Structures are given as C-alpha cells and as structure tokens.
MIROKE-724591 format. One record per residue: residue number from 0; residue in three letters; x, y, z of N, C-alpha, C in turn. Coordinates in steps of 0.2 Angstrom, whole numbers, plus 2048, in hexadecimal, padded with zeros to 3 digits. Example, Ala and Ser with C-alpha at 12.3 -4.5 7.8 and 13.67 -1.06 7.14 Angstrom:
REM MIROKE-724591
@marse=0	fiti=ala	nc1=842	nc2=7E4	nc3=827	cac1=83E	cac2=7EA	cac3=827	cc1=842	cc2=7F0	cc3=827
@marse=1	fiti=ser	nc1=840	nc2=7F5	nc3=823	cac1=844	cac2=7FB	cac3=824	cc1=840	cc2=800	cc3=827
This chain:
REM MIROKE-724591
@marse=0	fiti=met	nc1=804	nc2=7FA	nc3=800	cac1=800	cac2=800	cac3=800	cc1=805	cc2=806	cc3=800
@marse=1	fiti=arg	nc1=803	nc2=80B	nc3=7FC	cac1=807	cac2=811	cac3=7FC	cc1=806	cc2=815	cc3=802
@marse=2	fiti=ala	nc1=80B	nc2=81A	nc3=803	cac1=80B	cac2=81E	cac3=809	cc1=804	cc2=822	cc3=80A
@marse=3	fiti=ser	nc1=802	nc2=825	nc3=804	cac1=7FC	cac2=829	cac3=805	cc1=7F6	cc2=825	cc3=807
@marse=4	fiti=gly	nc1=7F6	nc2=81F	nc3=804	cac1=7F0	cac2=81A	cac3=806	cc1=7F0	cc2=818	cc3=80D
@marse=5	fiti=val	nc1=7F6	nc2=817	nc3=810	cac1=7F7	cac2=816	cac3=817	cc1=7F5	cc2=81B	cc3=81B
@marse=6	fiti=arg	nc1=7F7	nc2=822	nc3=819	cac1=7F4	cac2=828	cac3=81D	cc1=7ED	cc2=828	cc3=81D
@marse=7	fiti=arg	nc1=7EA	nc2=827	nc3=817	cac1=7E2	cac2=827	cac3=817	cc1=7DF	cc2=822	cc3=81B
@marse=8	fiti=leu	nc1=7E2	nc2=81C	nc3=81B	cac1=7E0	cac2=817	cac3=820	cc1=7E0	cc2=819	cc3=827
@marse=9	fiti=phe	nc1=7E6	nc2=81C	nc3=829	cac1=7E7	cac2=81E	cac3=830	cc1=7E2	cc2=823	cc3=832
@marse=10	fiti=ala	nc1=7E1	nc2=828	nc3=82D	cac1=7DC	cac2=82E	cac3=82E	cc1=7D5	cc2=82B	cc3=82F
@marse=11	fiti=ser	nc1=7D3	nc2=826	nc3=82C	cac1=7CD	cac2=823	cac3=82C	cc1=7CD	cc2=81F	cc3=833
@marse=12	fiti=ala	nc1=7D2	nc2=81C	nc3=835	cac1=7D2	cac2=819	cac3=83B	cc1=7D1	cc2=81D	cc3=841
@marse=13	fiti=ile	nc1=7D5	nc2=823	nc3=841	cac1=7D4	cac2=828	cac3=847	cc1=7CD	cc2=82A	cc3=847
@marse=14	fiti=ala	nc1=7CA	nc2=82C	nc3=841	cac1=7C3	cac2=82E	cac3=841	cc1=7BE	cc2=829	cc3=844
@marse=15	fiti=ala	nc1=7C0	nc2=822	nc3=842	cac1=7BB	cac2=81D	cac3=844	cc1=7BC	cc2=81C	cc3=84C
@marse=16	fiti=leu	nc1=7C3	nc2=81D	nc3=84E	cac1=7C4	cac2=81C	cac3=855	cc1=7C0	cc2=822	cc3=859
@marse=17	fiti=cys	nc1=7BF	nc2=828	nc3=856	cac1=7BB	cac2=82D	cac3=859	cc1=7B4	cc2=82B	cc3=85A
@marse=18	fiti=leu	nc1=7B1	nc2=827	nc3=855	cac1=7AA	cac2=825	cac3=856	cc1=7AA	cc2=81F	cc3=85B
@marse=19	fiti=val	nc1=7AF	nc2=81B	nc3=85B	cac1=7AE	cac2=815	cac3=860	cc1=7AF	cc2=818	cc3=867
@marse=20	fiti=ala	nc1=7B3	nc2=81D	nc3=868	cac1=7B4	cac2=820	cac3=86E	cc1=7AE	cc2=824	cc3=871
@marse=21	fiti=ala	nc1=7AA	nc2=826	nc3=86C	cac1=7A4	cac2=82A	cac3=86F	cc1=79F	cc2=825	cc3=872
@marse=22	fiti=pro	nc1=79C	nc2=828	nc3=877	cac1=797	cac2=823	cac3=87A	cc1=791	cc2=822	cc3=875
@marse=23	fiti=asp	nc1=78E	nc2=81C	nc3=876	cac1=788	cac2=81A	cac3=872	cc1=783	cc2=820	cc3=871
@marse=24	fiti=asn	nc1=781	nc2=823	nc3=877	cac1=77C	cac2=828	cac3=877	cc1=77E	cc2=82E	cc3=873
@marse=25	fiti=ala	nc1=785	nc2=830	nc3=873	cac1=787	cac2=836	cac3=86F	cc1=786	cc2=834	cc3=867
@marse=26	fiti=arg	nc1=788	nc2=82E	nc3=865	cac1=787	cac2=82C	cac3=85E	cc1=780	cc2=82C	cc3=85C
@marse=27	fiti=ala	nc1=77C	nc2=82A	nc3=861	cac1=775	cac2=829	cac3=85F	cc1=771	cc2=82F	cc3=85F
@marse=28	fiti=gln	nc1=773	nc2=834	nc3=862	cac1=76F	cac2=83B	cac3=863	cc1=76E	cc2=83E	cc3=85C
@marse=29	fiti=asp	nc1=774	nc2=83E	nc3=858	cac1=773	cac2=841	cac3=852	cc1=777	cc2=83D	cc3=84C
@marse=30	fiti=pro	nc1=774	nc2=838	nc3=849	cac1=777	cac2=834	cac3=845	cc1=77B	cc2=837	cc3=83F
@marse=31	fiti=gly	nc1=778	nc2=83D	nc3=83D	cac1=77B	cac2=841	cac3=837	cc1=782	cc2=844	cc3=83A
@marse=32	fiti=arg	nc1=782	nc2=845	nc3=840	cac1=788	cac2=849	cac3=842	cc1=78F	cc2=846	cc3=841
@marse=33	fiti=asn	nc1=78F	nc2=83F	nc3=841	cac1=795	cac2=83B	cac3=840	cc1=795	cc2=838	cc3=839
@marse=34	fiti=ser	nc1=791	nc2=83A	nc3=835	cac1=791	cac2=837	cac3=82E	cc1=797	cc2=83A	cc3=82A
@marse=35	fiti=gly	nc1=799	nc2=840	nc3=82B	cac1=79F	cac2=843	cac3=828	cc1=7A5	cc2=840	cc3=82C
@marse=36	fiti=leu	nc1=7A7	nc2=83A	nc3=82B	cac1=7AC	cac2=837	cac3=82F	cc1=7B2	cc2=83C	cc3=82D
@marse=37	fiti=gly	nc1=7B6	nc2=83E	nc3=832	cac1=7BB	cac2=842	cac3=832	cc1=7BA	cc2=849	cc3=833
@marse=38	fiti=ser	nc1=7B4	nc2=84B	nc3=835	cac1=7B3	cac2=852	cac3=836	cc1=7B8	cc2=855	cc3=83C
@marse=39	fiti=ala	nc1=7B9	nc2=85B	nc3=83D	cac1=7BD	cac2=85E	cac3=842	cc1=7BB	cc2=85C	cc3=849
@marse=40	fiti=gly	nc1=7B4	nc2=85C	nc3=84A	cac1=7B2	cac2=859	cac3=851	cc1=7B4	cc2=852	cc3=852
@marse=41	fiti=asp	nc1=7B3	nc2=84E	nc3=84D	cac1=7B5	cac2=847	cac3=84D	cc1=7BD	cc2=846	cc3=84F
@marse=42	fiti=tyr	nc1=7C1	nc2=84A	nc3=84B	cac1=7C8	cac2=849	cac3=84D	cc1=7C9	cc2=84C	cc3=854
@marse=43	fiti=val	nc1=7C6	nc2=851	nc3=856	cac1=7C8	cac2=854	cac3=85D	cc1=7C6	cc2=84F	cc3=862
@marse=44	fiti=val	nc1=7C1	nc2=84C	nc3=861	cac1=7BF	cac2=847	cac3=866	cc1=7C4	cc2=841	cc3=866
@marse=45	fiti=gly	nc1=7C6	nc2=83F	nc3=861	cac1=7CB	cac2=83A	cac3=860	cc1=7D2	cc2=83C	cc3=863
@marse=46	fiti=phe	nc1=7D4	nc2=843	nc3=861	cac1=7DA	cac2=845	cac3=864	cc1=7DB	cc2=845	cc3=86C
@marse=47	fiti=val	nc1=7D5	nc2=847	nc3=86F	cac1=7D5	cac2=847	cac3=876	cc1=7D7	cc2=841	cc3=879
@marse=48	fiti=gln	nc1=7D5	nc2=83B	nc3=876	cac1=7D7	cac2=834	cac3=878	cc1=7DE	cc2=834	cc3=879
@marse=49	fiti=tyr	nc1=7E2	nc2=837	nc3=875	cac1=7E9	cac2=836	cac3=874	cc1=7EE	cc2=83C	cc3=877
@marse=50	fiti=val	nc1=7EB	nc2=841	nc3=879	cac1=7EE	cac2=847	cac3=87B	cc1=7EE	cc2=848	cc3=883
@marse=51	fiti=arg	nc1=7F3	nc2=84A	nc3=886	cac1=7F3	cac2=84B	cac3=88E	cc1=7F5	cc2=852	cc3=88F
@marse=52	fiti=trp	nc1=7F1	nc2=856	nc3=893	cac1=7F2	cac2=85D	cac3=895	cc1=7F5	cc2=85D	cc3=89C
@marse=53	fiti=pro	nc1=7F9	nc2=862	nc3=89D	cac1=7FB	cac2=863	cac3=8A4	cc1=7F6	cc2=864	cc3=8A9
@marse=54	fiti=ala	nc1=7F7	nc2=861	nc3=8AF	cac1=7F1	cac2=862	cac3=8B4	cc1=7EB	cc2=85F	cc3=8B2
@marse=55	fiti=glu	nc1=7EB	nc2=85A	nc3=8AE	cac1=7E5	cac2=857	cac3=8AB	cc1=7E0	cc2=854	cc3=8B0
@marse=56	fiti=asp	nc1=7E2	nc2=852	nc3=8B6	cac1=7DE	cac2=84F	cac3=8BB	cc1=7D8	cc2=854	cc3=8BD
@marse=57	fiti=gly	nc1=7DA	nc2=85A	nc3=8BD	cac1=7D5	cac2=860	cac3=8BF	cc1=7D0	cc2=861	cc3=8B9
@marse=58	fiti=ile	nc1=7D0	nc2=85F	nc3=8B3	cac1=7CC	cac2=860	cac3=8AE	cc1=7C6	cc2=85C	cc3=8AF
@marse=59	fiti=arg	nc1=7C0	nc2=85F	nc3=8AF	cac1=7B9	cac2=85C	cac3=8B0	cc1=7B6	cc2=85B	cc3=8A9
@marse=60	fiti=ser	nc1=7B7	nc2=85F	nc3=8A5	cac1=7B4	cac2=85F	cac3=89E	cc1=7B9	cc2=862	cc3=899
@marse=61	fiti=trp	nc1=7B9	nc2=860	nc3=893	cac1=7BD	cac2=862	cac3=88D	cc1=7BA	cc2=868	cc3=88A
@marse=62	fiti=arg	nc1=7BD	nc2=86E	nc3=88C	cac1=7BA	cac2=874	cac3=889	cc1=7BD	cc2=876	cc3=882
@marse=63	fiti=val	nc1=7B9	nc2=875	nc3=87D	cac1=7BA	cac2=877	cac3=876	cc1=7B8	cc2=87E	cc3=874
@marse=64	fiti=cys	nc1=7BD	nc2=882	nc3=872	cac1=7BC	cac2=889	cac3=870	cc1=7BC	cc2=888	cc3=868
@marse=65	fiti=ile	nc1=7B6	nc2=88B	nc3=865	cac1=7B6	cac2=88A	cac3=85E	cc1=7B5	cc2=891	cc3=85B
@marse=66	fiti=ala	nc1=7BA	nc2=892	nc3=857	cac1=7BA	cac2=899	cac3=853	cc1=7B7	cc2=898	cc3=84C
@marse=67	fiti=ala	nc1=7B1	nc2=899	nc3=84C	cac1=7AD	cac2=899	cac3=846	cc1=7A9	cc2=89F	cc3=844
@marse=68	fiti=pro	nc1=7A9	nc2=8A1	nc3=83E	cac1=7A6	cac2=8A8	cac3=83C	cc1=79F	cc2=8A7	cc3=83C
@marse=69	fiti=val	nc1=79C	nc2=8A2	nc3=83A	cac1=794	cac2=8A1	cac3=83A	cc1=792	cc2=89B	cc3=83C
@marse=70	fiti=gly	nc1=78C	nc2=89A	nc3=83F	cac1=789	cac2=894	cac3=841	cc1=78C	cc2=891	cc3=847
@marse=71	fiti=asp	nc1=788	nc2=88D	nc3=84A	cac1=78A	cac2=88A	cac3=851	cc1=78D	cc2=883	cc3=850
@marse=72	fiti=arg	nc1=793	nc2=883	nc3=850	cac1=797	cac2=87C	cac3=850	cc1=797	cc2=878	cc3=856
@marse=73	fiti=thr	nc1=794	nc2=87B	nc3=85C	cac1=795	cac2=878	cac3=862	cc1=791	cc2=871	cc3=862
@marse=74	fiti=glu	nc1=78C	nc2=871	nc3=85E	cac1=788	cac2=86A	cac3=85E	cc1=78D	cc2=864	cc3=85C
@marse=75	fiti=ala	nc1=792	nc2=866	nc3=859	cac1=797	cac2=860	cac3=857	cc1=79A	cc2=85D	cc3=85D
@marse=76	fiti=tyr	nc1=79A	nc2=860	nc3=863	cac1=79D	cac2=85D	cac3=869	cc1=797	cc2=85B	cc3=86E
@marse=77	fiti=ala	nc1=791	nc2=85D	nc3=86D	cac1=78C	cac2=85C	cac3=872	cc1=78B	cc2=854	cc3=873
@marse=78	fiti=gly	nc1=78B	nc2=852	nc3=879	cac1=78A	cac2=84B	cac3=87B	cc1=790	cc2=847	cc3=87A
@marse=79	fiti=arg	nc1=795	nc2=84A	nc3=878	cac1=79B	cac2=845	cac3=877	cc1=7A0	cc2=846	cc3=87D
@marse=80	fiti=thr	nc1=7A3	nc2=840	nc3=87E	cac1=7A8	cac2=840	cac3=884	cc1=7AF	cc2=83C	cc3=881
@marse=81	fiti=ala	nc1=7B4	nc2=83E	nc3=885	cac1=7BA	cac2=83A	cac3=884	cc1=7BE	cc2=839	cc3=88A
@marse=82	fiti=arg	nc1=7C0	nc2=833	nc3=88B	cac1=7C3	cac2=831	cac3=892	cc1=7BF	cc2=833	cc3=898
@marse=83	fiti=gly	nc1=7B8	nc2=832	nc3=897	cac1=7B4	cac2=833	cac3=89D	cc1=7B2	cc2=83A	cc3=89E
@marse=84	fiti=lys	nc1=7B4	nc2=83F	nc3=89A	cac1=7B2	cac2=846	cac3=89B	cc1=7AE	cc2=849	cc3=895
@marse=85	fiti=pro	nc1=7A9	nc2=84D	nc3=897	cac1=7A5	cac2=84F	cac3=891	cc1=7A9	cc2=855	cc3=88E
@marse=86	fiti=phe	nc1=7A6	nc2=856	nc3=888	cac1=7A9	cac2=85C	cac3=884	cc1=7A4	cc2=862	cc3=885
@marse=87	fiti=val	nc1=7A6	nc2=868	nc3=886	cac1=7A2	cac2=86E	cac3=887	cc1=7A5	cc2=873	cc3=882
@marse=88	fiti=ala	nc1=7A1	nc2=875	nc3=87D	cac1=7A4	cac2=879	cac3=878	cc1=7A0	cc2=880	cc3=878
@marse=89	fiti=his	nc1=7A4	nc2=885	nc3=876	cac1=7A2	cac2=88C	cac3=875	cc1=7A5	cc2=890	cc3=86F
@marse=90	fiti=ile	nc1=7A2	nc2=894	nc3=86D	cac1=7A5	cac2=898	cac3=867	cc1=7AA	cc2=89E	cc3=86A
@marse=91	fiti=val	nc1=7AF	nc2=89F	nc3=867	cac1=7B4	cac2=8A5	cac3=86A	cc1=7B5	cc2=8A9	cc3=864
@marse=92	fiti=gly	nc1=7B6	nc2=8AF	nc3=866	cac1=7B9	cac2=8B4	cac3=861	cc1=7C0	cc2=8B5	cc3=861
@marse=93	fiti=ala	nc1=7C3	nc2=8B9	nc3=85C	cac1=7CA	cac2=8BA	cac3=85C	cc1=7CD	cc2=8BD	cc3=862
@marse=94	fiti=arg	nc1=7CA	nc2=8C1	nc3=866	cac1=7CC	cac2=8C4	cac3=86C	cc1=7CA	cc2=8C1	cc3=873
@marse=95	fiti=asp	nc1=7C6	nc2=8BC	nc3=872	cac1=7C3	cac2=8B9	cac3=878	cc1=7C8	cc2=8B5	cc3=87C
@marse=96	fiti=pro	nc1=7C7	nc2=8B5	nc3=883	cac1=7CC	cac2=8B1	cac3=887	cc1=7CC	cc2=8AA	cc3=885
@marse=97	fiti=leu	nc1=7D2	nc2=8A7	nc3=886	cac1=7D3	cac2=8A0	cac3=884	cc1=7D5	cc2=89C	cc3=88A
@marse=98	fiti=asp	nc1=7D6	nc2=89F	nc3=890	cac1=7D8	cac2=89B	cac3=896	cc1=7D4	cc2=895	cc3=898
@marse=99	fiti=asp	nc1=7CE	nc2=895	nc3=896	cac1=7CA	cac2=88F	cac3=898	cc1=7CA	cc2=88A	cc3=893
@marse=100	fiti=cys	nc1=7CD	nc2=88B	nc3=88D	cac1=7CD	cac2=886	cac3=887	cc1=7D2	cc2=880	cc3=888
@marse=101	fiti=his	nc1=7D0	nc2=87A	nc3=887	cac1=7D4	cac2=875	cac3=886	cc1=7D6	cc2=873	cc3=87F
@marse=102	fiti=ile	nc1=7D1	nc2=875	nc3=87B	cac1=7D1	cac2=874	cac3=873	cc1=7CF	cc2=87A	cc3=870
@marse=103	fiti=leu	nc1=7D3	nc2=87C	nc3=86B	cac1=7D1	cac2=882	cac3=867	cc1=7D0	cc2=87F	cc3=860
@marse=104	fiti=asp	nc1=7CA	nc2=87F	nc3=85E	cac1=7C8	cac2=87D	cac3=857	cc1=7C8	cc2=882	cc3=852
@marse=105	fiti=leu	nc1=7CD	nc2=883	nc3=84E	cac1=7CD	cac2=888	cac3=849	cc1=7CC	cc2=886	cc3=842
@marse=106	fiti=ser	nc1=7C9	nc2=880	nc3=841	cac1=7C8	cac2=87D	cac3=83B	cc1=7C4	cc2=881	cc3=836
@marse=107	fiti=asp	nc1=7BF	nc2=885	nc3=839	cac1=7BB	cac2=88A	cac3=835	cc1=7BC	cc2=891	cc3=836
@marse=108	fiti=ala	nc1=7C1	nc2=893	nc3=839	cac1=7C2	cac2=89A	cac3=83B	cc1=7C5	cc2=89E	cc3=835
@marse=109	fiti=pro	nc1=7C3	nc2=8A4	nc3=834	cac1=7C6	cac2=8A8	cac3=82F	cc1=7CE	cc2=8A9	cc3=830
@marse=110	fiti=thr	nc1=7D2	nc2=8A9	nc3=82B	cac1=7D9	cac2=8A9	cac3=82C	cc1=7DB	cc2=8AE	cc3=831
@marse=111	fiti=ala	nc1=7D9	nc2=8B4	nc3=831	cac1=7DC	cac2=8B9	cac3=835	cc1=7DA	cc2=8B8	cc3=83C
@marse=112	fiti=asp	nc1=7D4	nc2=8B5	nc3=83E	cac1=7D2	cac2=8B3	cac3=845	cc1=7D6	cc2=8AD	cc3=847
@marse=113	fiti=ala	nc1=7D7	nc2=8A8	nc3=842	cac1=7DB	cac2=8A2	cac3=844	cc1=7E2	cc2=8A4	cc3=846
@marse=114	fiti=lys	nc1=7E5	nc2=8A8	nc3=842	cac1=7EC	cac2=8AB	cac3=843	cc1=7ED	cc2=8AE	cc3=84A
@marse=115	fiti=leu	nc1=7E8	nc2=8B2	nc3=84C	cac1=7E8	cac2=8B6	cac3=852	cc1=7E7	cc2=8B1	cc3=858
@marse=116	fiti=leu	nc1=7E2	nc2=8AD	nc3=857	cac1=7E1	cac2=8A8	cac3=85D	cc1=7E6	cc2=8A3	cc3=85E
@marse=117	fiti=leu	nc1=7E9	nc2=8A1	nc3=858	cac1=7EF	cac2=89C	cac3=858	cc1=7F5	cc2=89F	cc3=85C
@marse=118	fiti=glu	nc1=7F6	nc2=8A5	nc3=85A	cac1=7FC	cac2=8A9	cac3=85E	cc1=7FB	cc2=8A9	cc3=865
@marse=119	fiti=arg	nc1=7F4	nc2=8AB	nc3=867	cac1=7F3	cac2=8AC	cac3=86E	cc1=7F3	cc2=8A5	cc3=872
@marse=120	fiti=ala	nc1=7F1	nc2=8A0	nc3=86F	cac1=7F1	cac2=899	cac3=872	cc1=7F8	cc2=896	cc3=872
@marse=121	fiti=arg	nc1=7FD	nc2=898	nc3=86E	cac1=803	cac2=895	cac3=86E	cc1=806	cc2=892	cc3=874
@marse=122	fiti=arg	nc1=806	nc2=896	nc3=879	cac1=80A	cac2=894	cac3=87F	cc1=805	cc2=891	cc3=885
@marse=123	fiti=leu	nc1=7FE	nc2=891	nc3=883	cac1=7FA	cac2=88E	cac3=888	cc1=7F9	cc2=886	cc3=886
@marse=124	fiti=ala	nc1=7F6	nc2=883	nc3=88B	cac1=7F5	cac2=87C	cac3=88B	cc1=7EF	cc2=87A	cc3=887
@marse=125	fiti=ile	nc1=7EF	nc2=87C	nc3=880	cac1=7E9	cac2=87B	cac3=87C	cc1=7EB	cc2=877	cc3=876
@marse=126	fiti=leu	nc1=7E7	nc2=872	nc3=875	cac1=7E7	cac2=86E	cac3=86E	cc1=7E4	cc2=873	cc3=869
@marse=127	fiti=thr	nc1=7E8	nc2=875	nc3=864	cac1=7E6	cac2=879	cac3=85F	cc1=7E5	cc2=875	cc3=859
@marse=128	fiti=val	nc1=7DF	nc2=875	nc3=856	cac1=7DD	cac2=871	cac3=850	cc1=7DB	cc2=875	cc3=84A
@marse=129	fiti=gly	nc1=7DE	nc2=874	nc3=845	cac1=7DC	cac2=878	cac3=83F	cc1=7DD	cc2=874	cc3=839
@marse=130	fiti=glu	nc1=7DD	nc2=878	nc3=833	cac1=7DE	cac2=874	cac3=82D	cc1=7E4	cc2=876	cc3=829
@marse=131	fiti=gly	nc1=7E7	nc2=871	nc3=826	cac1=7EC	cac2=873	cac3=821	cc1=7F3	cc2=874	cc3=823
@marse=132	fiti=glu	nc1=7F8	nc2=873	nc3=81F	cac1=7FF	cac2=874	cac3=820	cc1=801	cc2=87B	cc3=823
@marse=133	fiti=arg	nc1=7FD	nc2=880	nc3=820	cac1=7FE	cac2=887	cac3=823	cc1=7FD	cc2=887	cc3=82B
@marse=134	fiti=phe	nc1=7F8	nc2=884	nc3=82D	cac1=7F6	cac2=884	cac3=834	cc1=7FC	cc2=881	cc3=838
@marse=135	fiti=cys	nc1=7FE	nc2=87B	nc3=836	cac1=804	cac2=878	cac3=839	cc1=80A	cc2=87D	cc3=839
@marse=136	fiti=thr	nc1=80C	nc2=880	nc3=833	cac1=811	cac2=884	cac3=833	cc1=810	cc2=88A	cc3=838
@marse=137	fiti=ala	nc1=80A	nc2=88D	nc3=838	cac1=809	cac2=892	cac3=83D	cc1=809	cc2=891	cc3=844
@marse=138	fiti=gly	nc1=80A	nc2=88A	nc3=846	cac1=80A	cac2=888	cac3=84D	cc1=804	cc2=884	cc3=850
@marse=139	fiti=gly	nc1=800	nc2=882	nc3=84B	cac1=7FA	cac2=87E	cac3=84E	cc1=7FD	cc2=877	cc3=850
@marse=140	fiti=val	nc1=7F9	nc2=874	nc3=854	cac1=7FB	cac2=86D	cac3=857	cc1=7F9	cc2=867	cc3=852
@marse=141	fiti=ala	nc1=7F2	nc2=867	nc3=851	cac1=7EF	cac2=862	cac3=84D	cc1=7EC	cc2=865	cc3=847
@marse=142	fiti=cys	nc1=7EF	nc2=863	nc3=841	cac1=7ED	cac2=866	cac3=83B	cc1=7EA	cc2=861	cc3=836
@marse=143	fiti=leu	nc1=7E4	nc2=862	nc3=835	cac1=7E0	cac2=85E	cac3=831	cc1=7E1	cc2=85F	cc3=829
@marse=144	fiti=arg	nc1=7E1	nc2=85A	nc3=825	cac1=7E3	cac2=85A	cac3=81E	cc1=7DD	cc2=857	cc3=81A
@marse=145	fiti=arg	nc1=7D8	nc2=85C	nc3=819	cac1=7D3	cac2=85A	cac3=815	cc1=7D4	cc2=859	cc3=80E
@marse=146	fiti=gln	nc1=7D8	nc2=85E	nc3=80B	cac1=7DA	cac2=85F	cac3=804	cc1=7DF	cc2=85A	cc3=802
@marse=147	fiti=glu	nc1=7E4	nc2=859	nc3=807	cac1=7EA	cac2=855	cac3=805	cc1=7EA	cc2=84D	cc3=806
@marse=148	fiti=gly	nc1=7E4	nc2=84A	nc3=804	cac1=7E3	cac2=843	cac3=805	cc1=7E1	cc2=841	cc3=80C
@marse=149	fiti=gly	nc1=7DF	nc2=846	nc3=810	cac1=7DC	cac2=845	cac3=816	cc1=7E1	cc2=844	cc3=81C
@marse=150	fiti=gly	nc1=7DE	nc2=842	nc3=822	cac1=7E3	cac2=841	cac3=827	cc1=7E4	cc2=847	cc3=82B
@marse=151	fiti=phe	nc1=7EA	nc2=847	nc3=82F	cac1=7EC	cac2=84D	cac3=833	cc1=7F3	cc2=84C	cc3=834
@marse=152	fiti=glu	nc1=7F6	nc2=852	nc3=837	cac1=7FD	cac2=852	cac3=838	cc1=7FD	cc2=855	cc3=83F
@marse=153	fiti=ile	nc1=802	nc2=853	nc3=843	cac1=803	cac2=855	cac3=84A	cc1=80A	cc2=859	cc3=84A
@marse=154	fiti=asn	nc1=80A	nc2=85F	nc3=84C	cac1=80F	cac2=864	cac3=84D	cc1=812	cc2=862	cc3=854
@marse=155	fiti=leu	nc1=818	nc2=85E	nc3=854	cac1=81A	cac2=85D	cac3=85B	cc1=81D	cc2=863	cc3=85E
@marse=156	fiti=ser	nc1=820	nc2=867	nc3=85B	cac1=823	cac2=86D	cac3=85E	cc1=81E	cc2=871	cc3=861
@marse=157	fiti=ala	nc1=818	nc2=872	nc3=85E	cac1=813	cac2=876	cac3=860	cc1=810	cc2=873	cc3=866
@marse=158	fiti=ala	nc1=80F	nc2=86C	nc3=866	cac1=80C	cac2=868	cac3=86C	cc1=811	cc2=869	cc3=872
@marse=159	fiti=gln	nc1=817	nc2=869	nc3=871	cac1=81C	cac2=86A	cac3=876	cc1=81B	cc2=871	cc3=879
@marse=160	fiti=gln	nc1=81B	nc2=876	nc3=875	cac1=81A	cac2=87C	cac3=877	cc1=814	cc2=87D	cc3=87C
@marse=161	fiti=ala	nc1=80F	nc2=87A	nc3=87A	cac1=808	cac2=87A	cac3=87D	cc1=808	cc2=876	cc3=883
@marse=162	fiti=arg	nc1=80E	nc2=872	nc3=885	cac1=80E	cac2=86D	cac3=88A	cc1=809	cc2=868	cc3=88A
@marse=163	fiti=leu	nc1=808	nc2=865	nc3=884	cac1=803	cac2=860	cac3=883	cc1=807	cc2=85A	cc3=881
@marse=164	fiti=ala	nc1=806	nc2=854	nc3=884	cac1=809	cac2=84E	cac3=883	cc1=805	cc2=84A	cc3=87E
@marse=165	fiti=ile	nc1=808	nc2=848	nc3=878	cac1=804	cac2=845	cac3=873	cc1=806	cc2=83D	cc3=873
@marse=166	fiti=asn	nc1=802	nc2=839	nc3=874	cac1=803	cac2=832	cac3=874	cc1=806	cc2=82F	cc3=86D
@marse=167	fiti=ala	nc1=80A	nc2=82B	nc3=86D	cac1=80E	cac2=828	cac3=867	cc1=809	cc2=825	cc3=862
@marse=168	fiti=gln	nc1=803	nc2=822	nc3=865	cac1=7FE	cac2=81F	cac3=860	cc1=7FB	cc2=825	cc3=85C
@marse=169	fiti=leu	nc1=7FA	nc2=82B	nc3=85E	cac1=7F7	cac2=830	cac3=85A	cc1=7FC	cc2=832	cc3=855
@marse=170	fiti=leu	nc1=803	nc2=832	nc3=857	cac1=808	cac2=834	cac3=852	cc1=809	cc2=82F	cc3=84D
@marse=171	fiti=met	nc1=808	nc2=829	nc3=84E	cac1=808	cac2=824	cac3=849	cc1=802	cc2=824	cc3=844
@marse=172	fiti=leu	nc1=7FC	nc2=827	nc3=846	cac1=7F7	cac2=828	cac3=842	cc1=7F7	cc2=82E	cc3=83E
@marse=173	fiti=gly	nc1=7FB	nc2=833	nc3=840	cac1=7FB	cac2=839	cac3=83C	cc1=803	cc2=83A	cc3=83A
@marse=174	fiti=arg	nc1=803	nc2=83F	nc3=836	cac1=80A	cac2=841	cac3=834	cc1=80D	cc2=846	cc3=839
@marse=175	fiti=lys	nc1=814	nc2=845	nc3=83A	cac1=817	cac2=849	cac3=840	cc1=81B	cc2=84F	cc3=83C
@marse=176	fiti=arg	nc1=81B	nc2=854	nc3=840	cac1=81E	cac2=85A	cac3=83D	cc1=823	cc2=85D	cc3=843
@marse=177	fiti=gln	nc1=829	nc2=85E	nc3=842	cac1=82D	cac2=860	cac3=847	cc1=82F	cc2=867	cc3=845
@marse=178	fiti=leu	nc1=830	nc2=86C	nc3=84A	cac1=833	cac2=872	cac3=849	cc1=82F	cc2=876	cc3=844
@marse=179	fiti=ala	nc1=828	nc2=875	nc3=844	cac1=824	cac2=879	cac3=83F	cc1=820	cc2=87E	cc3=843
@marse=180	fiti=gly	nc1=822	nc2=884	nc3=843	cac1=81E	cac2=889	cac3=846	cc1=81D	cc2=889	cc3=84D
@marse=181	fiti=gly	nc1=81F	nc2=884	nc3=850	cac1=81E	cac2=883	cac3=858	cc1=825	cc2=884	cc3=85B
@marse=182	fiti=gly	nc1=82A	nc2=885	nc3=857	cac1=831	cac2=885	cac3=85A	cc1=832	cc2=88B	cc3=85E
@marse=183	fiti=ser	nc1=836	nc2=88B	nc3=863	cac1=837	cac2=891	cac3=867	cc1=83C	cc2=896	cc3=864
C-alpha cells in the first residue's frame, strides 16, 4: 500500500475511534452529526483520548472554544464525552479570554481571527485545532488536512510549547512536524 493510502487509512481509523469512544447516547442523539466522518468535532473528540494537559486531574469537563464567524457549531460537541468527562463548547471572538479553554477549534475561523487567537493561545495549555499546512506552520498543534488526502498532522514543537503531552499512538496515526511554527 502506498504512503498516501496508509495515511488515509489511519485518518479513517482515528475518526472511527472517535465514534467508538463516544457514548452510545451521544451517537444516538443526532445520527446525522457523525455522518461526516472526519469532521473537526470528530477529530477533537478523538484527539482528547490521546492528549494530556498539565494539572489534568482538576479538569471536570473539556472546554472547547470555537472561533466561527456564523452559525452555532457548539452542537457538534453536545452530549459527547472523552475519558469520562463531557465536552462544553462555546463560541469565542478574536479578543475573548482563552484562559478557560482546553481546546481551541479554529477550523472555521476567518484567517485574521485564527492568526490572532493562535498567537494568544501559543503559550497556554490549549490544544489548537485548525486546517492545513499553514495552520501548522503558524504554530497550531493539530492540523487537519481535508484537501491533501485527508488525515491530520501534529506539530510537536507547538504541543511542547503548550505543555501538552501527545501519546505516541496519536503520532503514529498522524504526520509529525518538528520545529514548525511552535519553536522558541
């Protein structure tokens, strides 16, 4: 099997793991929600299975901050859990506080907002999720690749700067990037 085929297979595996990791009631609430296997929400739920935050024992729920220009994407996280903790999502603007965020979903954010939020989140213990190689180069931690054959890339330097521990299993599923935008 060619490398691109293997990456697509791994991307499908992580998306499928996300669905398996979700409780039955979360999947049953909205069957259409998970029909787009590989949506940003599906990836985020899967990533949380393999990422560790500092002082994680004190976290009661995974707070997802979503930077989206229109529409309420918070429903993508409603009723979902990871590692026994529910997801709580809310919309943030470019200048809103990020202190309470564990995950910053920038996958639908306008470029200017994403750049500003990513810069502000850089040294906070926040898993930043966005799309494309530019996002990784700018210092994003988890970079979804919808146009490039699917899958995702993990920016190890950005993860280290955010003080996030990435499980080796997640690294095996995605592409690894070193010293890309997250370097000191």
